[in-house]
Structure formats: C-alpha cells, structure tokens
VODO-456001 format. One record per residue (C-alpha): residue number from 1; residue in three letters; x, y, z. Coordinates in Angstrom, 3 decimals, m for minus. Layout:
BEGIN
+-----+---------+----------+----------+----------+
! num ! residuo !        X !        Y !        Z !
+-----+---------+----------+----------+----------+
! NUM !     ALA !        X !        Y !        Z !
...
+-----+---------+----------+----------+----------+
***
This chain:
BEGIN
+-----+---------+----------+----------+----------+
! num ! residuo !        X !        Y !        Z !
+-----+---------+----------+----------+----------+
!   1 !     MET !   50.645 !   50.631 !  m31.745 !
!   2 !     ARG !   47.289 !   49.727 !  m30.196 !
!   3 !     ASP !   45.824 !   53.058 !  m31.282 !
!   4 !     SER !   46.882 !   52.448 !  m34.875 !
!   5 !     ALA !   45.401 !   48.937 !  m34.805 !
!   6 !     GLY !   42.165 !   50.311 !  m33.368 !
!   7 !     TRP !   42.089 !   52.995 !  m36.055 !
!   8 !     TRP !   42.369 !   50.320 !  m38.707 !
!   9 !     ARG !   39.742 !   48.070 !  m37.115 !
!  10 !     ARG !   37.212 !   50.905 !  m36.894 !
!  11 !     LYS !   37.330 !   51.370 !  m40.653 !
!  12 !     SER !   34.786 !   49.656 !  m42.866 !
!  13 !     THR !   35.969 !   47.230 !  m45.527 !
!  14 !     PRO !   35.567 !   49.759 !  m48.400 !
!  15 !     ALA !   37.436 !   52.377 !  m46.344 !
!  16 !     LYS !   40.257 !   49.883 !  m45.766 !
!  17 !     VAL !   40.508 !   49.181 !  m49.481 !
!  18 !     GLU !   40.549 !   52.920 !  m50.232 !
!  19 !     THR !   43.269 !   53.550 !  m47.640 !
!  20 !     TYR !   45.345 !   50.695 !  m49.028 !
!  21 !     THR !   44.933 !   52.036 !  m52.576 !
!  22 !     ARG !   45.938 !   55.567 !  m51.586 !
!  23 !     TRP !   49.059 !   54.491 !  m49.745 !
!  24 !     SER !   50.010 !   52.189 !  m52.600 !
!  25 !     PHE !   50.228 !   55.164 !  m54.936 !
!  26 !     HIS !   52.062 !   57.161 !  m52.284 !
!  27 !     PHE !   54.522 !   54.267 !  m52.135 !
!  28 !     PHE !   54.935 !   54.536 !  m55.906 !
!  29 !     ALA !   55.999 !   58.163 !  m55.399 !
!  30 !     LEU !   58.521 !   57.073 !  m52.769 !
!  31 !     LEU !   59.695 !   54.296 !  m55.072 !
!  32 !     GLU !   60.378 !   56.874 !  m57.784 !
!  33 !     VAL !   62.728 !   58.757 !  m55.451 !
!  34 !     LEU !   64.465 !   55.601 !  m54.235 !
!  35 !     ALA !   64.847 !   53.914 !  m57.620 !
!  36 !     ILE !   65.533 !   56.949 !  m59.824 !
!  37 !     GLY !   66.493 !   59.957 !  m57.696 !
!  38 !     LEU !   68.969 !   58.599 !  m55.154 !
!  39 !     PRO !   71.137 !   56.657 !  m57.649 !
!  40 !     VAL !   71.777 !   59.966 !  m59.418 !
!  41 !     LEU !   74.002 !   61.136 !  m56.535 !
!  42 !     GLY !   76.200 !   58.081 !  m56.946 !
!  43 !     GLN !   76.499 !   58.477 !  m60.703 !
!  44 !     MET !   76.691 !   62.243 !  m60.997 !
!  45 !     THR !   78.656 !   64.534 !  m58.669 !
!  46 !     GLY !   78.291 !   68.263 !  m58.204 !
!  47 !     SER !   75.323 !   70.566 !  m58.489 !
!  48 !     PRO !   73.782 !   68.899 !  m61.613 !
!  49 !     GLY !   73.211 !   65.698 !  m59.629 !
!  50 !     VAL !   71.695 !   67.578 !  m56.684 !
!  51 !     TRP !   69.368 !   69.571 !  m58.925 !
!  52 !     LEU !   68.292 !   66.462 !  m60.778 !
!  53 !     LEU !   67.536 !   64.711 !  m57.477 !
!  54 !     LEU !   65.469 !   67.678 !  m56.279 !
!  55 !     LEU !   63.518 !   67.694 !  m59.540 !
!  56 !     VAL !   62.794 !   63.973 !  m59.199 !
!  57 !     CYS !   61.573 !   64.557 !  m55.623 !
!  58 !     ALA !   59.336 !   67.403 !  m56.826 !
!  59 !     HIS !   57.956 !   65.160 !  m59.578 !
!  60 !     SER !   57.181 !   62.400 !  m57.077 !
!  61 !     VAL !   55.326 !   64.867 !  m54.826 !
!  62 !     VAL !   53.236 !   66.070 !  m57.765 !
!  63 !     CYS !   52.477 !   62.439 !  m58.646 !
!  64 !     ALA !   51.339 !   61.737 !  m55.066 !
!  65 !     VAL !   49.074 !   64.808 !  m54.969 !
!  66 !     THR !   47.620 !   63.986 !  m58.383 !
!  67 !     ALA !   46.902 !   60.406 !  m57.322 !
!  68 !     SER !   45.191 !   61.544 !  m54.131 !
!  69 !     ARG !   42.976 !   64.063 !  m55.905 !
!  70 !     ALA !   42.231 !   61.608 !  m58.699 !
!  71 !     LEU !   40.989 !   59.043 !  m56.159 !
!  72 !     ASP !   38.811 !   61.726 !  m54.552 !
!  73 !     TRP !   37.408 !   62.466 !  m58.004 !
!  74 !     THR !   36.590 !   58.813 !  m58.682 !
!  75 !     ARG !   34.678 !   58.699 !  m55.384 !
!  76 !     GLY !   32.721 !   61.849 !  m56.309 !
!  77 !     ARG !   34.262 !   64.048 !  m53.594 !
!  78 !     ARG !   35.764 !   66.660 !  m55.920 !
!  79 !     GLU !   35.841 !   67.681 !  m59.560 !
!  80 !     GLN !   38.193 !   66.094 !  m62.051 !
!  81 !     PRO !   41.714 !   67.387 !  m61.270 !
!  82 !     VAL !   42.346 !   68.782 !  m64.739 !
!  83 !     ARG !   44.750 !   71.446 !  m63.471 !
!  84 !     MET !   46.798 !   68.881 !  m61.591 !
!  85 !     LEU !   47.035 !   66.829 !  m64.787 !
!  86 !     TRP !   48.473 !   69.852 !  m66.606 !
!  87 !     VAL !   50.833 !   70.501 !  m63.712 !
!  88 !     LEU !   51.931 !   66.867 !  m63.737 !
!  89 !     GLY !   52.501 !   66.987 !  m67.485 !
!  90 !     ALA !   54.460 !   70.233 !  m67.238 !
!  91 !     VAL !   56.665 !   68.979 !  m64.411 !
!  92 !     THR !   57.257 !   65.694 !  m66.261 !
!  93 !     VAL !   58.337 !   67.541 !  m69.423 !
!  94 !     LEU !   60.517 !   69.878 !  m67.347 !
!  95 !     VAL !   62.385 !   67.089 !  m65.564 !
!  96 !     ALA !   62.793 !   65.105 !  m68.798 !
!  97 !     SER !   64.115 !   68.220 !  m70.563 !
!  98 !     VAL !   66.585 !   68.908 !  m67.765 !
!  99 !     ALA !   67.797 !   65.306 !  m68.006 !
! 100 !     ILE !   68.318 !   65.763 !  m71.764 !
! 101 !     GLY !   70.137 !   69.050 !  m71.160 !
! 102 !     ILE !   72.470 !   67.509 !  m68.612 !
! 103 !     ALA !   73.211 !   64.618 !  m70.974 !
! 104 !     GLU !   74.081 !   67.055 !  m73.775 !
! 105 !     ARG !   75.808 !   69.894 !  m71.959 !
! 106 !     GLY !   76.630 !   68.492 !  m68.530 !
! 107 !     PRO !   79.732 !   66.627 !  m67.380 !
! 108 !     ARG !   80.951 !   63.926 !  m69.706 !
! 109 !     GLY !   80.978 !   60.282 !  m68.773 !
! 110 !     ASP !   78.995 !   57.085 !  m69.161 !
! 111 !     ASP !   77.653 !   57.375 !  m65.603 !
! 112 !     VAL !   76.252 !   60.828 !  m66.321 !
! 113 !     ASP !   74.509 !   59.608 !  m69.475 !
! 114 !     ALA !   73.142 !   56.574 !  m67.643 !
! 115 !     ALA !   71.836 !   58.729 !  m64.779 !
! 116 !     ALA !   70.226 !   61.217 !  m67.157 !
! 117 !     GLY !   68.711 !   58.418 !  m69.201 !
! 118 !     SER !   67.220 !   56.673 !  m66.148 !
! 119 !     VAL !   65.676 !   59.923 !  m64.926 !
! 120 !     PHE !   64.321 !   60.643 !  m68.409 !
! 121 !     VAL !   62.673 !   57.228 !  m68.702 !
! 122 !     GLY !   61.537 !   57.078 !  m65.069 !
! 123 !     VAL !   59.651 !   60.379 !  m64.938 !
! 124 !     LEU !   57.858 !   59.546 !  m68.184 !
! 125 !     VAL !   56.785 !   56.150 !  m66.855 !
! 126 !     PHE !   55.576 !   57.434 !  m63.486 !
! 127 !     GLY !   53.981 !   60.516 !  m65.042 !
! 128 !     ALA !   51.933 !   58.512 !  m67.541 !
! 129 !     GLY !   50.949 !   55.872 !  m64.991 !
! 130 !     THR !   49.768 !   58.449 !  m62.447 !
! 131 !     GLY !   47.980 !   60.562 !  m65.039 !
! 132 !     ALA !   45.865 !   57.559 !  m66.055 !
! 133 !     LEU !   44.212 !   57.696 !  m62.620 !
! 134 !     ALA !   42.459 !   60.950 !  m63.486 !
! 135 !     ILE !   41.203 !   59.820 !  m66.903 !
! 136 !     ARG !   37.902 !   57.997 !  m67.142 !
! 137 !     ARG !   37.868 !   56.919 !  m70.779 !
! 138 !     ARG !   40.191 !   54.040 !  m71.557 !
! 139 !     ARG !   40.995 !   55.341 !  m75.038 !
! 140 !     ARG !   42.337 !   58.542 !  m73.570 !
! 141 !     ALA !   44.468 !   56.570 !  m71.129 !
! 142 !     VAL !   45.890 !   54.548 !  m74.019 !
! 143 !     ALA !   46.531 !   57.769 !  m75.954 !
! 144 !     LEU !   48.314 !   59.221 !  m72.908 !
! 145 !     VAL !   50.623 !   56.200 !  m72.617 !
! 146 !     CYS !   51.344 !   56.169 !  m76.350 !
! 147 !     GLY !   52.010 !   59.920 !  m76.309 !
! 148 !     PHE !   54.585 !   59.588 !  m73.541 !
! 149 !     ALA !   56.195 !   56.661 !  m75.388 !
! 150 !     GLY !   56.359 !   58.734 !  m78.566 !
! 151 !     GLY !   57.918 !   61.577 !  m76.615 !
! 152 !     ALA !   60.517 !   59.141 !  m75.295 !
! 153 !     VAL !   61.451 !   58.143 !  m78.840 !
! 154 !     ILE !   61.821 !   61.794 !  m79.870 !
! 155 !     GLY !   63.754 !   62.648 !  m76.715 !
! 156 !     GLY !   66.085 !   59.712 !  m77.186 !
! 157 !     PHE !   67.952 !   61.342 !  m80.034 !
! 158 !     PRO !   69.334 !   64.269 !  m77.952 !
! 159 !     LEU !   70.554 !   61.670 !  m75.458 !
! 160 !     GLY !   72.992 !   60.542 !  m78.118 !
! 161 !     THR !   71.294 !   57.261 !  m79.021 !
! 162 !     ALA !   70.789 !   55.880 !  m82.500 !
! 163 !     LEU !   67.396 !   55.151 !  m83.994 !
! 164 !     SER !   67.393 !   51.645 !  m82.577 !
! 165 !     GLY !   68.286 !   53.020 !  m79.125 !
! 166 !     ALA !   65.552 !   55.669 !  m79.339 !
! 167 !     LEU !   62.998 !   53.014 !  m80.287 !
! 168 !     ALA !   64.192 !   50.834 !  m77.421 !
! 169 !     THR !   63.780 !   53.790 !  m75.039 !
! 170 !     GLY !   60.256 !   54.350 !  m76.322 !
! 171 !     LEU !   59.441 !   50.663 !  m75.907 !
! 172 !     VAL !   60.662 !   50.693 !  m72.294 !
! 173 !     VAL !   58.531 !   53.758 !  m71.549 !
! 174 !     LEU !   55.560 !   52.174 !  m73.329 !
! 175 !     LEU !   55.757 !   48.955 !  m71.319 !
! 176 !     GLY !   56.449 !   50.663 !  m67.989 !
! 177 !     ALA !   53.776 !   53.320 !  m68.450 !
! 178 !     ALA !   51.276 !   50.727 !  m69.691 !
! 179 !     PHE !   51.881 !   48.610 !  m66.589 !
! 180 !     LEU !   51.407 !   51.544 !  m64.196 !
! 181 !     ALA !   48.407 !   52.823 !  m66.158 !
! 182 !     PHE !   46.801 !   49.368 !  m66.025 !
! 183 !     THR !   47.512 !   49.230 !  m62.295 !
! 184 !     SER !   45.878 !   52.634 !  m61.843 !
! 185 !     VAL !   42.782 !   51.771 !  m63.893 !
! 186 !     PHE !   42.382 !   48.392 !  m62.211 !
! 187 !     SER !   42.806 !   49.900 !  m58.731 !
! 188 !     VAL !   40.073 !   52.456 !  m59.421 !
! 189 !     TRP !   37.789 !   49.752 !  m60.811 !
! 190 !     LEU !   38.386 !   47.530 !  m57.776 !
! 191 !     LEU !   37.773 !   50.401 !  m55.344 !
! 192 !     ASN !   34.496 !   51.345 !  m57.038 !
! 193 !     ALA !   33.428 !   47.688 !  m57.101 !
! 194 !     VAL !   34.010 !   47.327 !  m53.357 !
! 195 !     TYR !   31.922 !   50.422 !  m52.615 !
! 196 !     GLU !   29.166 !   49.220 !  m54.958 !
! 197 !     LEU !   29.092 !   45.807 !  m53.297 !
! 198 !     ASP !   28.854 !   47.446 !  m49.892 !
! 199 !     ALA !   26.000 !   49.642 !  m51.100 !
! 200 !     ALA !   24.299 !   46.583 !  m52.624 !
! 201 !     ARG !   24.516 !   44.788 !  m49.282 !
! 202 !     GLU !   22.887 !   47.724 !  m47.530 !
! 203 !     THR !   20.209 !   47.874 !  m50.227 !
! 204 !     ARG !   19.562 !   44.154 !  m49.895 !
! 205 !     ALA !   19.099 !   44.540 !  m46.143 !
! 206 !     ARG !   16.663 !   47.428 !  m46.636 !
! 207 !     LEU !   14.753 !   45.454 !  m49.267 !
! 208 !     ALA !   14.488 !   42.497 !  m46.898 !
! 209 !     VAL !   13.012 !   44.761 !  m44.226 !
! 210 !     ALA !   10.641 !   46.345 !  m46.737 !
! 211 !     GLU !    9.553 !   42.916 !  m47.989 !
! 212 !     GLU !    8.849 !   41.768 !  m44.436 !
! 213 !     ARG !    6.801 !   44.906 !  m43.800 !
! 214 !     LEU !    4.814 !   44.286 !  m46.967 !
! 215 !     ARG !    4.180 !   40.697 !  m45.915 !
! 216 !     PHE !    3.027 !   41.847 !  m42.501 !
! 217 !     GLY !    0.811 !   44.477 !  m44.125 !
! 218 !     ARG !   m0.744 !   41.900 !  m46.457 !
! 219 !     ASP !   m1.444 !   39.565 !  m43.549 !
! 220 !     LEU !   m3.144 !   42.329 !  m41.581 !
! 221 !     HIS !   m5.107 !   43.404 !  m44.640 !
! 222 !     ASP !   m6.309 !   39.865 !  m45.264 !
! 223 !     VAL !   m7.352 !   39.430 !  m41.632 !
! 224 !     VAL !   m8.718 !   42.883 !  m40.794 !
! 225 !     GLY !   m9.996 !   44.102 !  m44.159 !
! 226 !     ARG !  m12.574 !   41.372 !  m44.718 !
! 227 !     ASN !  m13.856 !   41.428 !  m41.134 !
! 228 !     LEU !  m14.111 !   45.205 !  m41.028 !
! 229 !     ALA !  m16.177 !   45.144 !  m44.223 !
! 230 !     VAL !  m18.560 !   42.631 !  m42.620 !
! 231 !     ILE !  m18.729 !   44.693 !  m39.415 !
! 232 !     ALA !  m19.577 !   47.830 !  m41.429 !
! 233 !     LEU !  m22.387 !   46.082 !  m43.343 !
! 234 !     LYS !  m23.898 !   44.489 !  m40.263 !
! 235 !     SER !  m23.673 !   47.760 !  m38.324 !
! 236 !     GLU !  m25.500 !   49.570 !  m41.137 !
! 237 !     LEU !  m28.109 !   46.836 !  m41.191 !
! 238 !     ALA !  m28.529 !   47.113 !  m37.403 !
! 239 !     VAL !  m29.054 !   50.874 !  m37.725 !
! 240 !     GLN !  m31.782 !   50.392 !  m40.324 !
! 241 !     LEU !  m33.489 !   47.719 !  m38.219 !
! 242 !     THR !  m33.345 !   49.934 !  m35.123 !
! 243 !     ARG !  m34.987 !   52.790 !  m36.969 !
! 244 !     ARG !  m37.804 !   50.438 !  m37.935 !
! 245 !     GLY !  m38.121 !   49.140 !  m34.402 !
! 246 !     ARG !  m37.196 !   45.604 !  m35.337 !
! 247 !     ASP !  m35.838 !   43.250 !  m32.666 !
! 248 !     GLU !  m33.423 !   41.693 !  m35.194 !
! 249 !     ALA !  m31.108 !   44.686 !  m34.640 !
! 250 !     VAL !  m29.942 !   43.095 !  m31.376 !
! 251 !     ASP !  m28.962 !   39.905 !  m33.206 !
! 252 !     GLN !  m26.992 !   41.893 !  m35.771 !
! 253 !     MET !  m25.062 !   43.798 !  m33.092 !
! 254 !     THR !  m24.346 !   40.546 !  m31.284 !
! 255 !     GLU !  m22.911 !   39.231 !  m34.531 !
! 256 !     VAL !  m20.824 !   42.423 !  m34.873 !
! 257 !     GLN !  m19.449 !   41.872 !  m31.372 !
! 258 !     ARG !  m18.535 !   38.274 !  m32.217 !
! 259 !     ILE !  m16.745 !   39.267 !  m35.425 !
! 260 !     ALA !  m14.843 !   42.034 !  m33.609 !
! 261 !     GLN !  m13.633 !   39.589 !  m30.977 !
! 262 !     GLU !  m12.611 !   37.091 !  m33.651 !
! 263 !     THR !  m10.719 !   39.828 !  m35.506 !
! 264 !     GLN !   m8.918 !   40.776 !  m32.314 !
! 265 !     ARG !   m7.830 !   37.173 !  m31.835 !
! 266 !     GLU !   m6.653 !   36.852 !  m35.432 !
! 267 !     VAL !   m4.659 !   40.102 !  m35.224 !
! 268 !     ARG !   m3.043 !   38.841 !  m32.018 !
! 269 !     ASP !   m2.056 !   35.620 !  m33.799 !
! 270 !     VAL !   m0.558 !   37.536 !  m36.744 !
! 271 !     VAL !    1.466 !   39.840 !  m34.495 !
! 272 !     ARG !    2.640 !   36.937 !  m32.355 !
! 273 !     GLY !    3.833 !   35.029 !  m35.413 !
! 274 !     TYR !    5.555 !   38.158 !  m36.717 !
! 275 !     ARG !    7.355 !   38.963 !  m33.503 !
! 276 !     GLU !    8.293 !   35.479 !  m32.373 !
! 277 !     ALA !   11.624 !   34.107 !  m33.572 !
! 278 !     ASP !   12.815 !   30.513 !  m33.479 !
! 279 !     LEU !   16.221 !   30.444 !  m31.779 !
! 280 !     ARG !   17.552 !   27.496 !  m33.775 !
! 281 !     SER !   16.653 !   29.160 !  m37.087 !
! 282 !     GLU !   18.123 !   32.474 !  m35.971 !
! 283 !     LEU !   21.405 !   30.837 !  m34.957 !
! 284 !     ALA !   21.680 !   29.052 !  m38.302 !
! 285 !     GLY !   20.781 !   32.243 !  m40.171 !
! 286 !     ALA !   23.316 !   34.308 !  m38.236 !
! 287 !     GLN !   26.070 !   31.796 !  m38.942 !
! 288 !     GLY !   25.219 !   31.773 !  m42.642 !
! 289 !     VAL !   25.078 !   35.567 !  m42.970 !
! 290 !     LEU !   28.315 !   36.169 !  m41.057 !
! 291 !     THR !   30.139 !   33.459 !  m42.988 !
! 292 !     ALA !   28.962 !   34.967 !  m46.274 !
! 293 !     ALA !   30.348 !   38.321 !  m45.097 !
! 294 !     GLY !   33.796 !   36.765 !  m44.639 !
! 295 !     ILE !   33.551 !   36.445 !  m40.840 !
! 296 !     ASP !   34.559 !   33.199 !  m39.165 !
! 297 !     CYS !   31.455 !   32.373 !  m37.105 !
! 298 !     GLU !   31.264 !   29.530 !  m34.560 !
! 299 !     VAL !   27.962 !   28.567 !  m32.908 !
! 300 !     THR !   27.925 !   26.253 !  m29.886 !
! 301 !     GLY !   25.098 !   25.088 !  m27.655 !
! 302 !     GLU !   21.722 !   23.424 !  m28.200 !
! 303 !     PRO !   18.510 !   25.506 !  m27.873 !
! 304 !     ALA !   16.187 !   22.486 !  m28.014 !
! 305 !     GLY !   13.657 !   22.206 !  m25.224 !
! 306 !     LEU !   13.560 !   25.889 !  m24.302 !
! 307 !     PRO !   10.146 !   27.538 !  m23.777 !
! 308 !     ALA !    8.735 !   29.322 !  m26.835 !
! 309 !     GLU !    8.778 !   32.758 !  m25.208 !
! 310 !     VAL !   12.442 !   32.305 !  m24.194 !
! 311 !     GLN !   13.414 !   31.202 !  m27.701 !
! 312 !     SER !   11.565 !   34.169 !  m29.177 !
! 313 !     ALA !   13.336 !   36.689 !  m26.931 !
! 314 !     LEU !   16.783 !   35.166 !  m27.489 !
! 315 !     GLY !   16.112 !   34.874 !  m31.212 !
! 316 !     TRP !   15.663 !   38.645 !  m31.362 !
! 317 !     VAL !   18.927 !   39.054 !  m29.462 !
! 318 !     VAL !   20.709 !   36.967 !  m32.118 !
! 319 !     ARG !   19.117 !   39.062 !  m34.888 !
! 320 !     GLU !   20.135 !   42.382 !  m33.390 !
! 321 !     ALA !   23.624 !   41.184 !  m32.459 !
! 322 !     THR !   24.220 !   39.934 !  m36.009 !
! 323 !     THR !   23.024 !   43.241 !  m37.441 !
! 324 !     ASN !   25.341 !   45.183 !  m35.150 !
! 325 !     VAL !   28.325 !   43.021 !  m36.083 !
! 326 !     LEU !   27.704 !   43.602 !  m39.799 !
! 327 !     ARG !   26.867 !   47.305 !  m39.652 !
! 328 !     HIS !   28.994 !   48.750 !  m36.847 !
! 329 !     GLY !   31.977 !   46.437 !  m36.463 !
! 330 !     ASP !   34.534 !   44.908 !  m38.773 !
! 331 !     PRO !   35.458 !   41.611 !  m37.124 !
! 332 !     GLU !   37.325 !   38.616 !  m38.409 !
! 333 !     ARG !   35.794 !   36.163 !  m35.930 !
! 334 !     CYS !   32.498 !   35.883 !  m34.041 !
! 335 !     THR !   31.380 !   33.245 !  m31.525 !
! 336 !     VAL !   27.799 !   32.574 !  m30.410 !
! 337 !     THR !   27.260 !   30.366 !  m27.360 !
! 338 !     VAL !   23.992 !   29.087 !  m25.874 !
! 339 !     LEU !   24.470 !   27.733 !  m22.348 !
! 340 !     THR !   21.475 !   26.131 !  m20.615 !
! 341 !     LEU !   21.802 !   25.869 !  m16.840 !
! 342 !     ALA !   19.420 !   24.543 !  m14.209 !
! 343 !     GLU !   17.391 !   27.725 !  m13.783 !
! 344 !     ARG !   18.440 !   30.000 !  m16.650 !
! 345 !     VAL !   19.777 !   30.127 !  m20.197 !
! 346 !     VAL !   22.688 !   32.384 !  m21.166 !
! 347 !     LEU !   23.320 !   33.584 !  m24.732 !
! 348 !     THR !   26.764 !   35.090 !  m25.438 !
! 349 !     VAL !   27.795 !   36.802 !  m28.670 !
! 350 !     GLU !   31.441 !   37.878 !  m28.847 !
! 351 !     ASN !   33.392 !   39.334 !  m31.765 !
! 352 !     ASP !   36.844 !   40.838 !  m32.265 !
! 353 !     GLY !   35.590 !   43.894 !  m34.178 !
! 354 !     ALA !   34.586 !   46.060 !  m31.221 !
! 355 !     LEU !   31.776 !   48.528 !  m31.865 !
! 356 !     ARG !   32.429 !   52.208 !  m31.746 !
! 357 !     ALA !   31.472 !   53.905 !  m28.509 !
! 358 !     SER !   28.590 !   55.710 !  m30.227 !
! 359 !     ASP !   27.083 !   52.375 !  m31.368 !
! 360 !     THR !   26.839 !   50.609 !  m28.019 !
! 361 !     GLY !   23.924 !   52.530 !  m26.582 !
! 362 !     GLY !   21.542 !   52.793 !  m29.515 !
! 363 !     SER !   17.849 !   52.020 !  m29.825 !
! 364 !     GLY !   18.561 !   48.445 !  m30.937 !
! 365 !     LEU !   20.039 !   47.372 !  m27.611 !
! 366 !     ALA !   17.391 !   49.335 !  m25.741 !
! 367 !     GLY !   14.712 !   47.431 !  m27.639 !
! 368 !     LEU !   16.381 !   44.138 !  m26.752 !
! 369 !     ARG !   16.391 !   45.050 !  m23.064 !
! 370 !     GLU !   12.651 !   45.721 !  m23.284 !
! 371 !     ARG !   12.011 !   42.356 !  m24.925 !
! 372 !     LEU !   14.143 !   40.525 !  m22.376 !
! 373 !     ALA !   12.472 !   42.395 !  m19.519 !
! 374 !     ALA !    9.171 !   40.921 !  m20.716 !
! 375 !     VAL !   10.554 !   37.457 !  m19.841 !
! 376 !     ALA !   12.425 !   38.661 !  m16.726 !
! 377 !     GLY !   15.711 !   38.591 !  m18.629 !
! 378 !     THR !   18.736 !   40.899 !  m18.585 !
! 379 !     LEU !   21.189 !   42.152 !  m21.197 !
! 380 !     GLU !   24.802 !   43.281 !  m20.816 !
! 381 !     ALA !   26.879 !   44.656 !  m23.693 !
! 382 !     GLY !   30.271 !   46.327 !  m23.931 !
! 383 !     ARG !   33.986 !   45.912 !  m24.477 !
! 384 !     VAL !   35.619 !   43.174 !  m22.411 !
! 385 !     ARG !   39.179 !   43.843 !  m23.622 !
! 386 !     GLU !   40.967 !   45.715 !  m26.368 !
! 387 !     GLY !   39.152 !   45.227 !  m29.657 !
! 388 !     VAL !   36.651 !   42.648 !  m28.307 !
! 389 !     PHE !   32.918 !   43.298 !  m27.866 !
! 390 !     ARG !   30.676 !   40.946 !  m25.919 !
! 391 !     LEU !   26.891 !   40.789 !  m25.593 !
! 392 !     VAL !   25.391 !   38.570 !  m22.866 !
! 393 !     ALA !   21.648 !   37.872 !  m22.556 !
! 394 !     GLU !   20.356 !   35.898 !  m19.581 !
! 395 !     VAL !   16.781 !   34.612 !  m19.253 !
! 396 !     PRO !   15.376 !   32.547 !  m16.363 !
! 397 !     LEU !   13.601 !   29.276 !  m17.096 !
! 398 !     ALA !   10.893 !   29.772 !  m14.457 !
! 399 !     ALA !    7.466 !   28.590 !  m15.431 !
! 400 !     ASP !    5.733 !   31.855 !  m14.445 !
! 401 !     VAL !    7.660 !   34.206 !  m16.737 !
! 402 !     PRO !    5.449 !   36.893 !  m18.267 !
! 403 !     LEU !    4.332 !   36.812 !  m21.876 !
! 404 !     ALA !    6.658 !   38.059 !  m24.612 !
! 405 !     ALA !    6.177 !   41.545 !  m25.982 !
! 406 !     GLY !    4.639 !   40.205 !  m29.163 !
! 407 !     GLU !    1.812 !   38.531 !  m27.171 !
! 408 !     ALA !    0.776 !   41.635 !  m25.276 !
! 409 !     VAL !   m1.685 !   42.738 !  m27.967 !
! 410 !     SER !   m5.194 !   43.176 !  m26.779 !
+-----+---------+----------+----------+----------+
***
C-alpha cells in the first residue's frame, strides 16, 4: 500500500491527470461488461448467452485498447490509431449483428429480446463514445455519433420493433453516444490543457531567469562599458604623450588607475546586490508561489534583526528549496520555519512530497552548501519519514563570520 502511494506521489500533476483519464476509460470498458454482458446470462440460457457475453467482453477489450492508443496519439507519442478505429467499428458491427441474429433466430421469449436489444444498444453507445477519442475534428465526431444512431434505427426493425420503437432505439443510442463522445472530447481537452499549463509554468520560470540575466547584463554594461571606453581613450592618450616625451602621460595613467579601481568597486556593488537576497522578501515570495501552485504553505518565525550576510545566505536557501518543491516534488503541504536562538539561526523547510532519490544530491544543494559555508553555516537535506522531505540550514550569529560568496569579488 505504501509503495502504491509513493508511486502516485512521485507523479507530476499532468501525469496524475493522464493516469486518471486512462483508468476512467478502462473503467468504462469494465462497466460495459458489468452493465451489458453479465445480465445476458440471467436473461438468456444456453450457448447463445455465453457467446453473446464473450463478444461483449471482446468489444470492451477493443474499446480499452483503442482508448489507450488514442490518448497516446493526443499526447504525440504515436500516430493516429486509424486501424484500431476500423477494428473497433468492425467488432461493434459484428456484435450488434449477432444480437440482431439471436433476436430473430434464437430462442423465443421477452427476456431474450430484451437481452439482445440491450447488447445491441450498448455496443453502439460504447463504440461511438470510444471512437470519438481518436478523432480530432468535432464535425467528424458528430458524424460518427449520428452514424451510429442511424444504424441503430435501421437495426431496430430486425429486432421486431415498429417505426416508433426503432426511432426510440436510435434516440437512446444518440443520447448515450453523444454523452460518451462529449466525455471523451472533454477529457482530451482537459488533459492537453493541464500539460500546456505545466509547460507554461516552466516557460515562465525560464523567462524569469532570462529576464534576470538580462537585467544583470545591462547593469554590468552600464557600469563597465562607459568606464572601459574612458580607460581606452586615456590609455591611448598616455601612449601618444609618452612617445612625445611629455610628462602628462604619468597623470593620464594615474587617472586610468583611478577609473579602474572605481570600476572594480562598482562591479563589486552590482554583484553583491545581485547575489544578496532579503530573507523576509524570499519567505513572502515562497509562500505566494507555493500557494499559487495549490500547495498549502505555512511560514513561521521572524527574520528581523539578522545580519545582512546571514539573511542573504538563508534567502538563497529559501529560493532553492522552493524551486525543488515545485520542480521535483508534488506536495500538498509545505512548512517553512525560521528559529532564532542565542548563537545561531535555523531555517527548516519541510514538505510532504518527498523528492526522488536522484534529486536530493544535485548541483542546487551543493551550491547552497557552498554559500552557507561562506558564513560558517551547514545544510542537511533528506527524507525524515515516509513521503516527507526536510531541509535544515543552520547559520551561526557570530560577529566574525566571513563575507558571503557574493562579496568575494575582487
């Protein structure tokens, strides 16, 4: 039982929706056997009832296979299952024809006619509804449903019904097939929408990273580009003055040295501002992002008063932990706790969507350990119990902690 729950938890949200959709259509195949096939044995005795039950079972299996391949086709994993559609149509016509034959030439009795009629209507309804899964154009799906309904009207006459009864049979098939066809089309639309939303979320994350890189590049260009242009001009001027033996060349090179040192300081400030993260803002951002993703997120603790380098290091821990929860896990609840003690601060991030084993030792956590090491901090991450992943970062509050990684630019 735990293995099955873990298997389900390891799936992404789109994969869960796809699994649910597949097994729903497999349940429809089982429902066909239970609702149409098994009652035949109670209404019809002898070999005709057994054969009719076996044909209904075969039809349900073909429906299940067609549904599975049709879903693969909608996800782009295989070509359109045209052959399976023809097989489904042929098997549907075969079972319906056998039901008509039994009603005409089989044992006499109202129960036999009722059993044959239910099988006739049922296979047409399930056949049309399943076939709509493998049809992309809605007009063709409507034509398929109407064609099966028309076939039901024509097939109703051999069943011994009058015109009104044949029309009623066609109407039942039309309504039942239309309902299953609508369910099929809507399920495919919903599945594709979930995958598209998941892809859009990934794209949005990549765009956010790209936008931040562009911003960082613009800042560096504004700081370095102008100063480098001045350094190049003054260096060229110093070369010309040196060739002429002018003492002003020394003043120009002194100015070049001053501009280079100023540029170094400005670059250090840009990198520090880029790499530092405010812990309060990161906690609020993490709670907002996780809540928007449908995860119940609770943040406790107050980061006020912590040194800037400690807040920066822990802010990066919150960023990476939030990213891991969204990308590698599938939790329903996540708690973030900031506990400030006398000599240290402890940040704990715990969620009930445990990461896969391959995701717990990646470069992200290694990078966090490097950042925390710069402030004499430590990081522990791993499963604490079944289905629960915990990340604990601990940083001392000593006054002589080294500079953060973002400040080590020289």
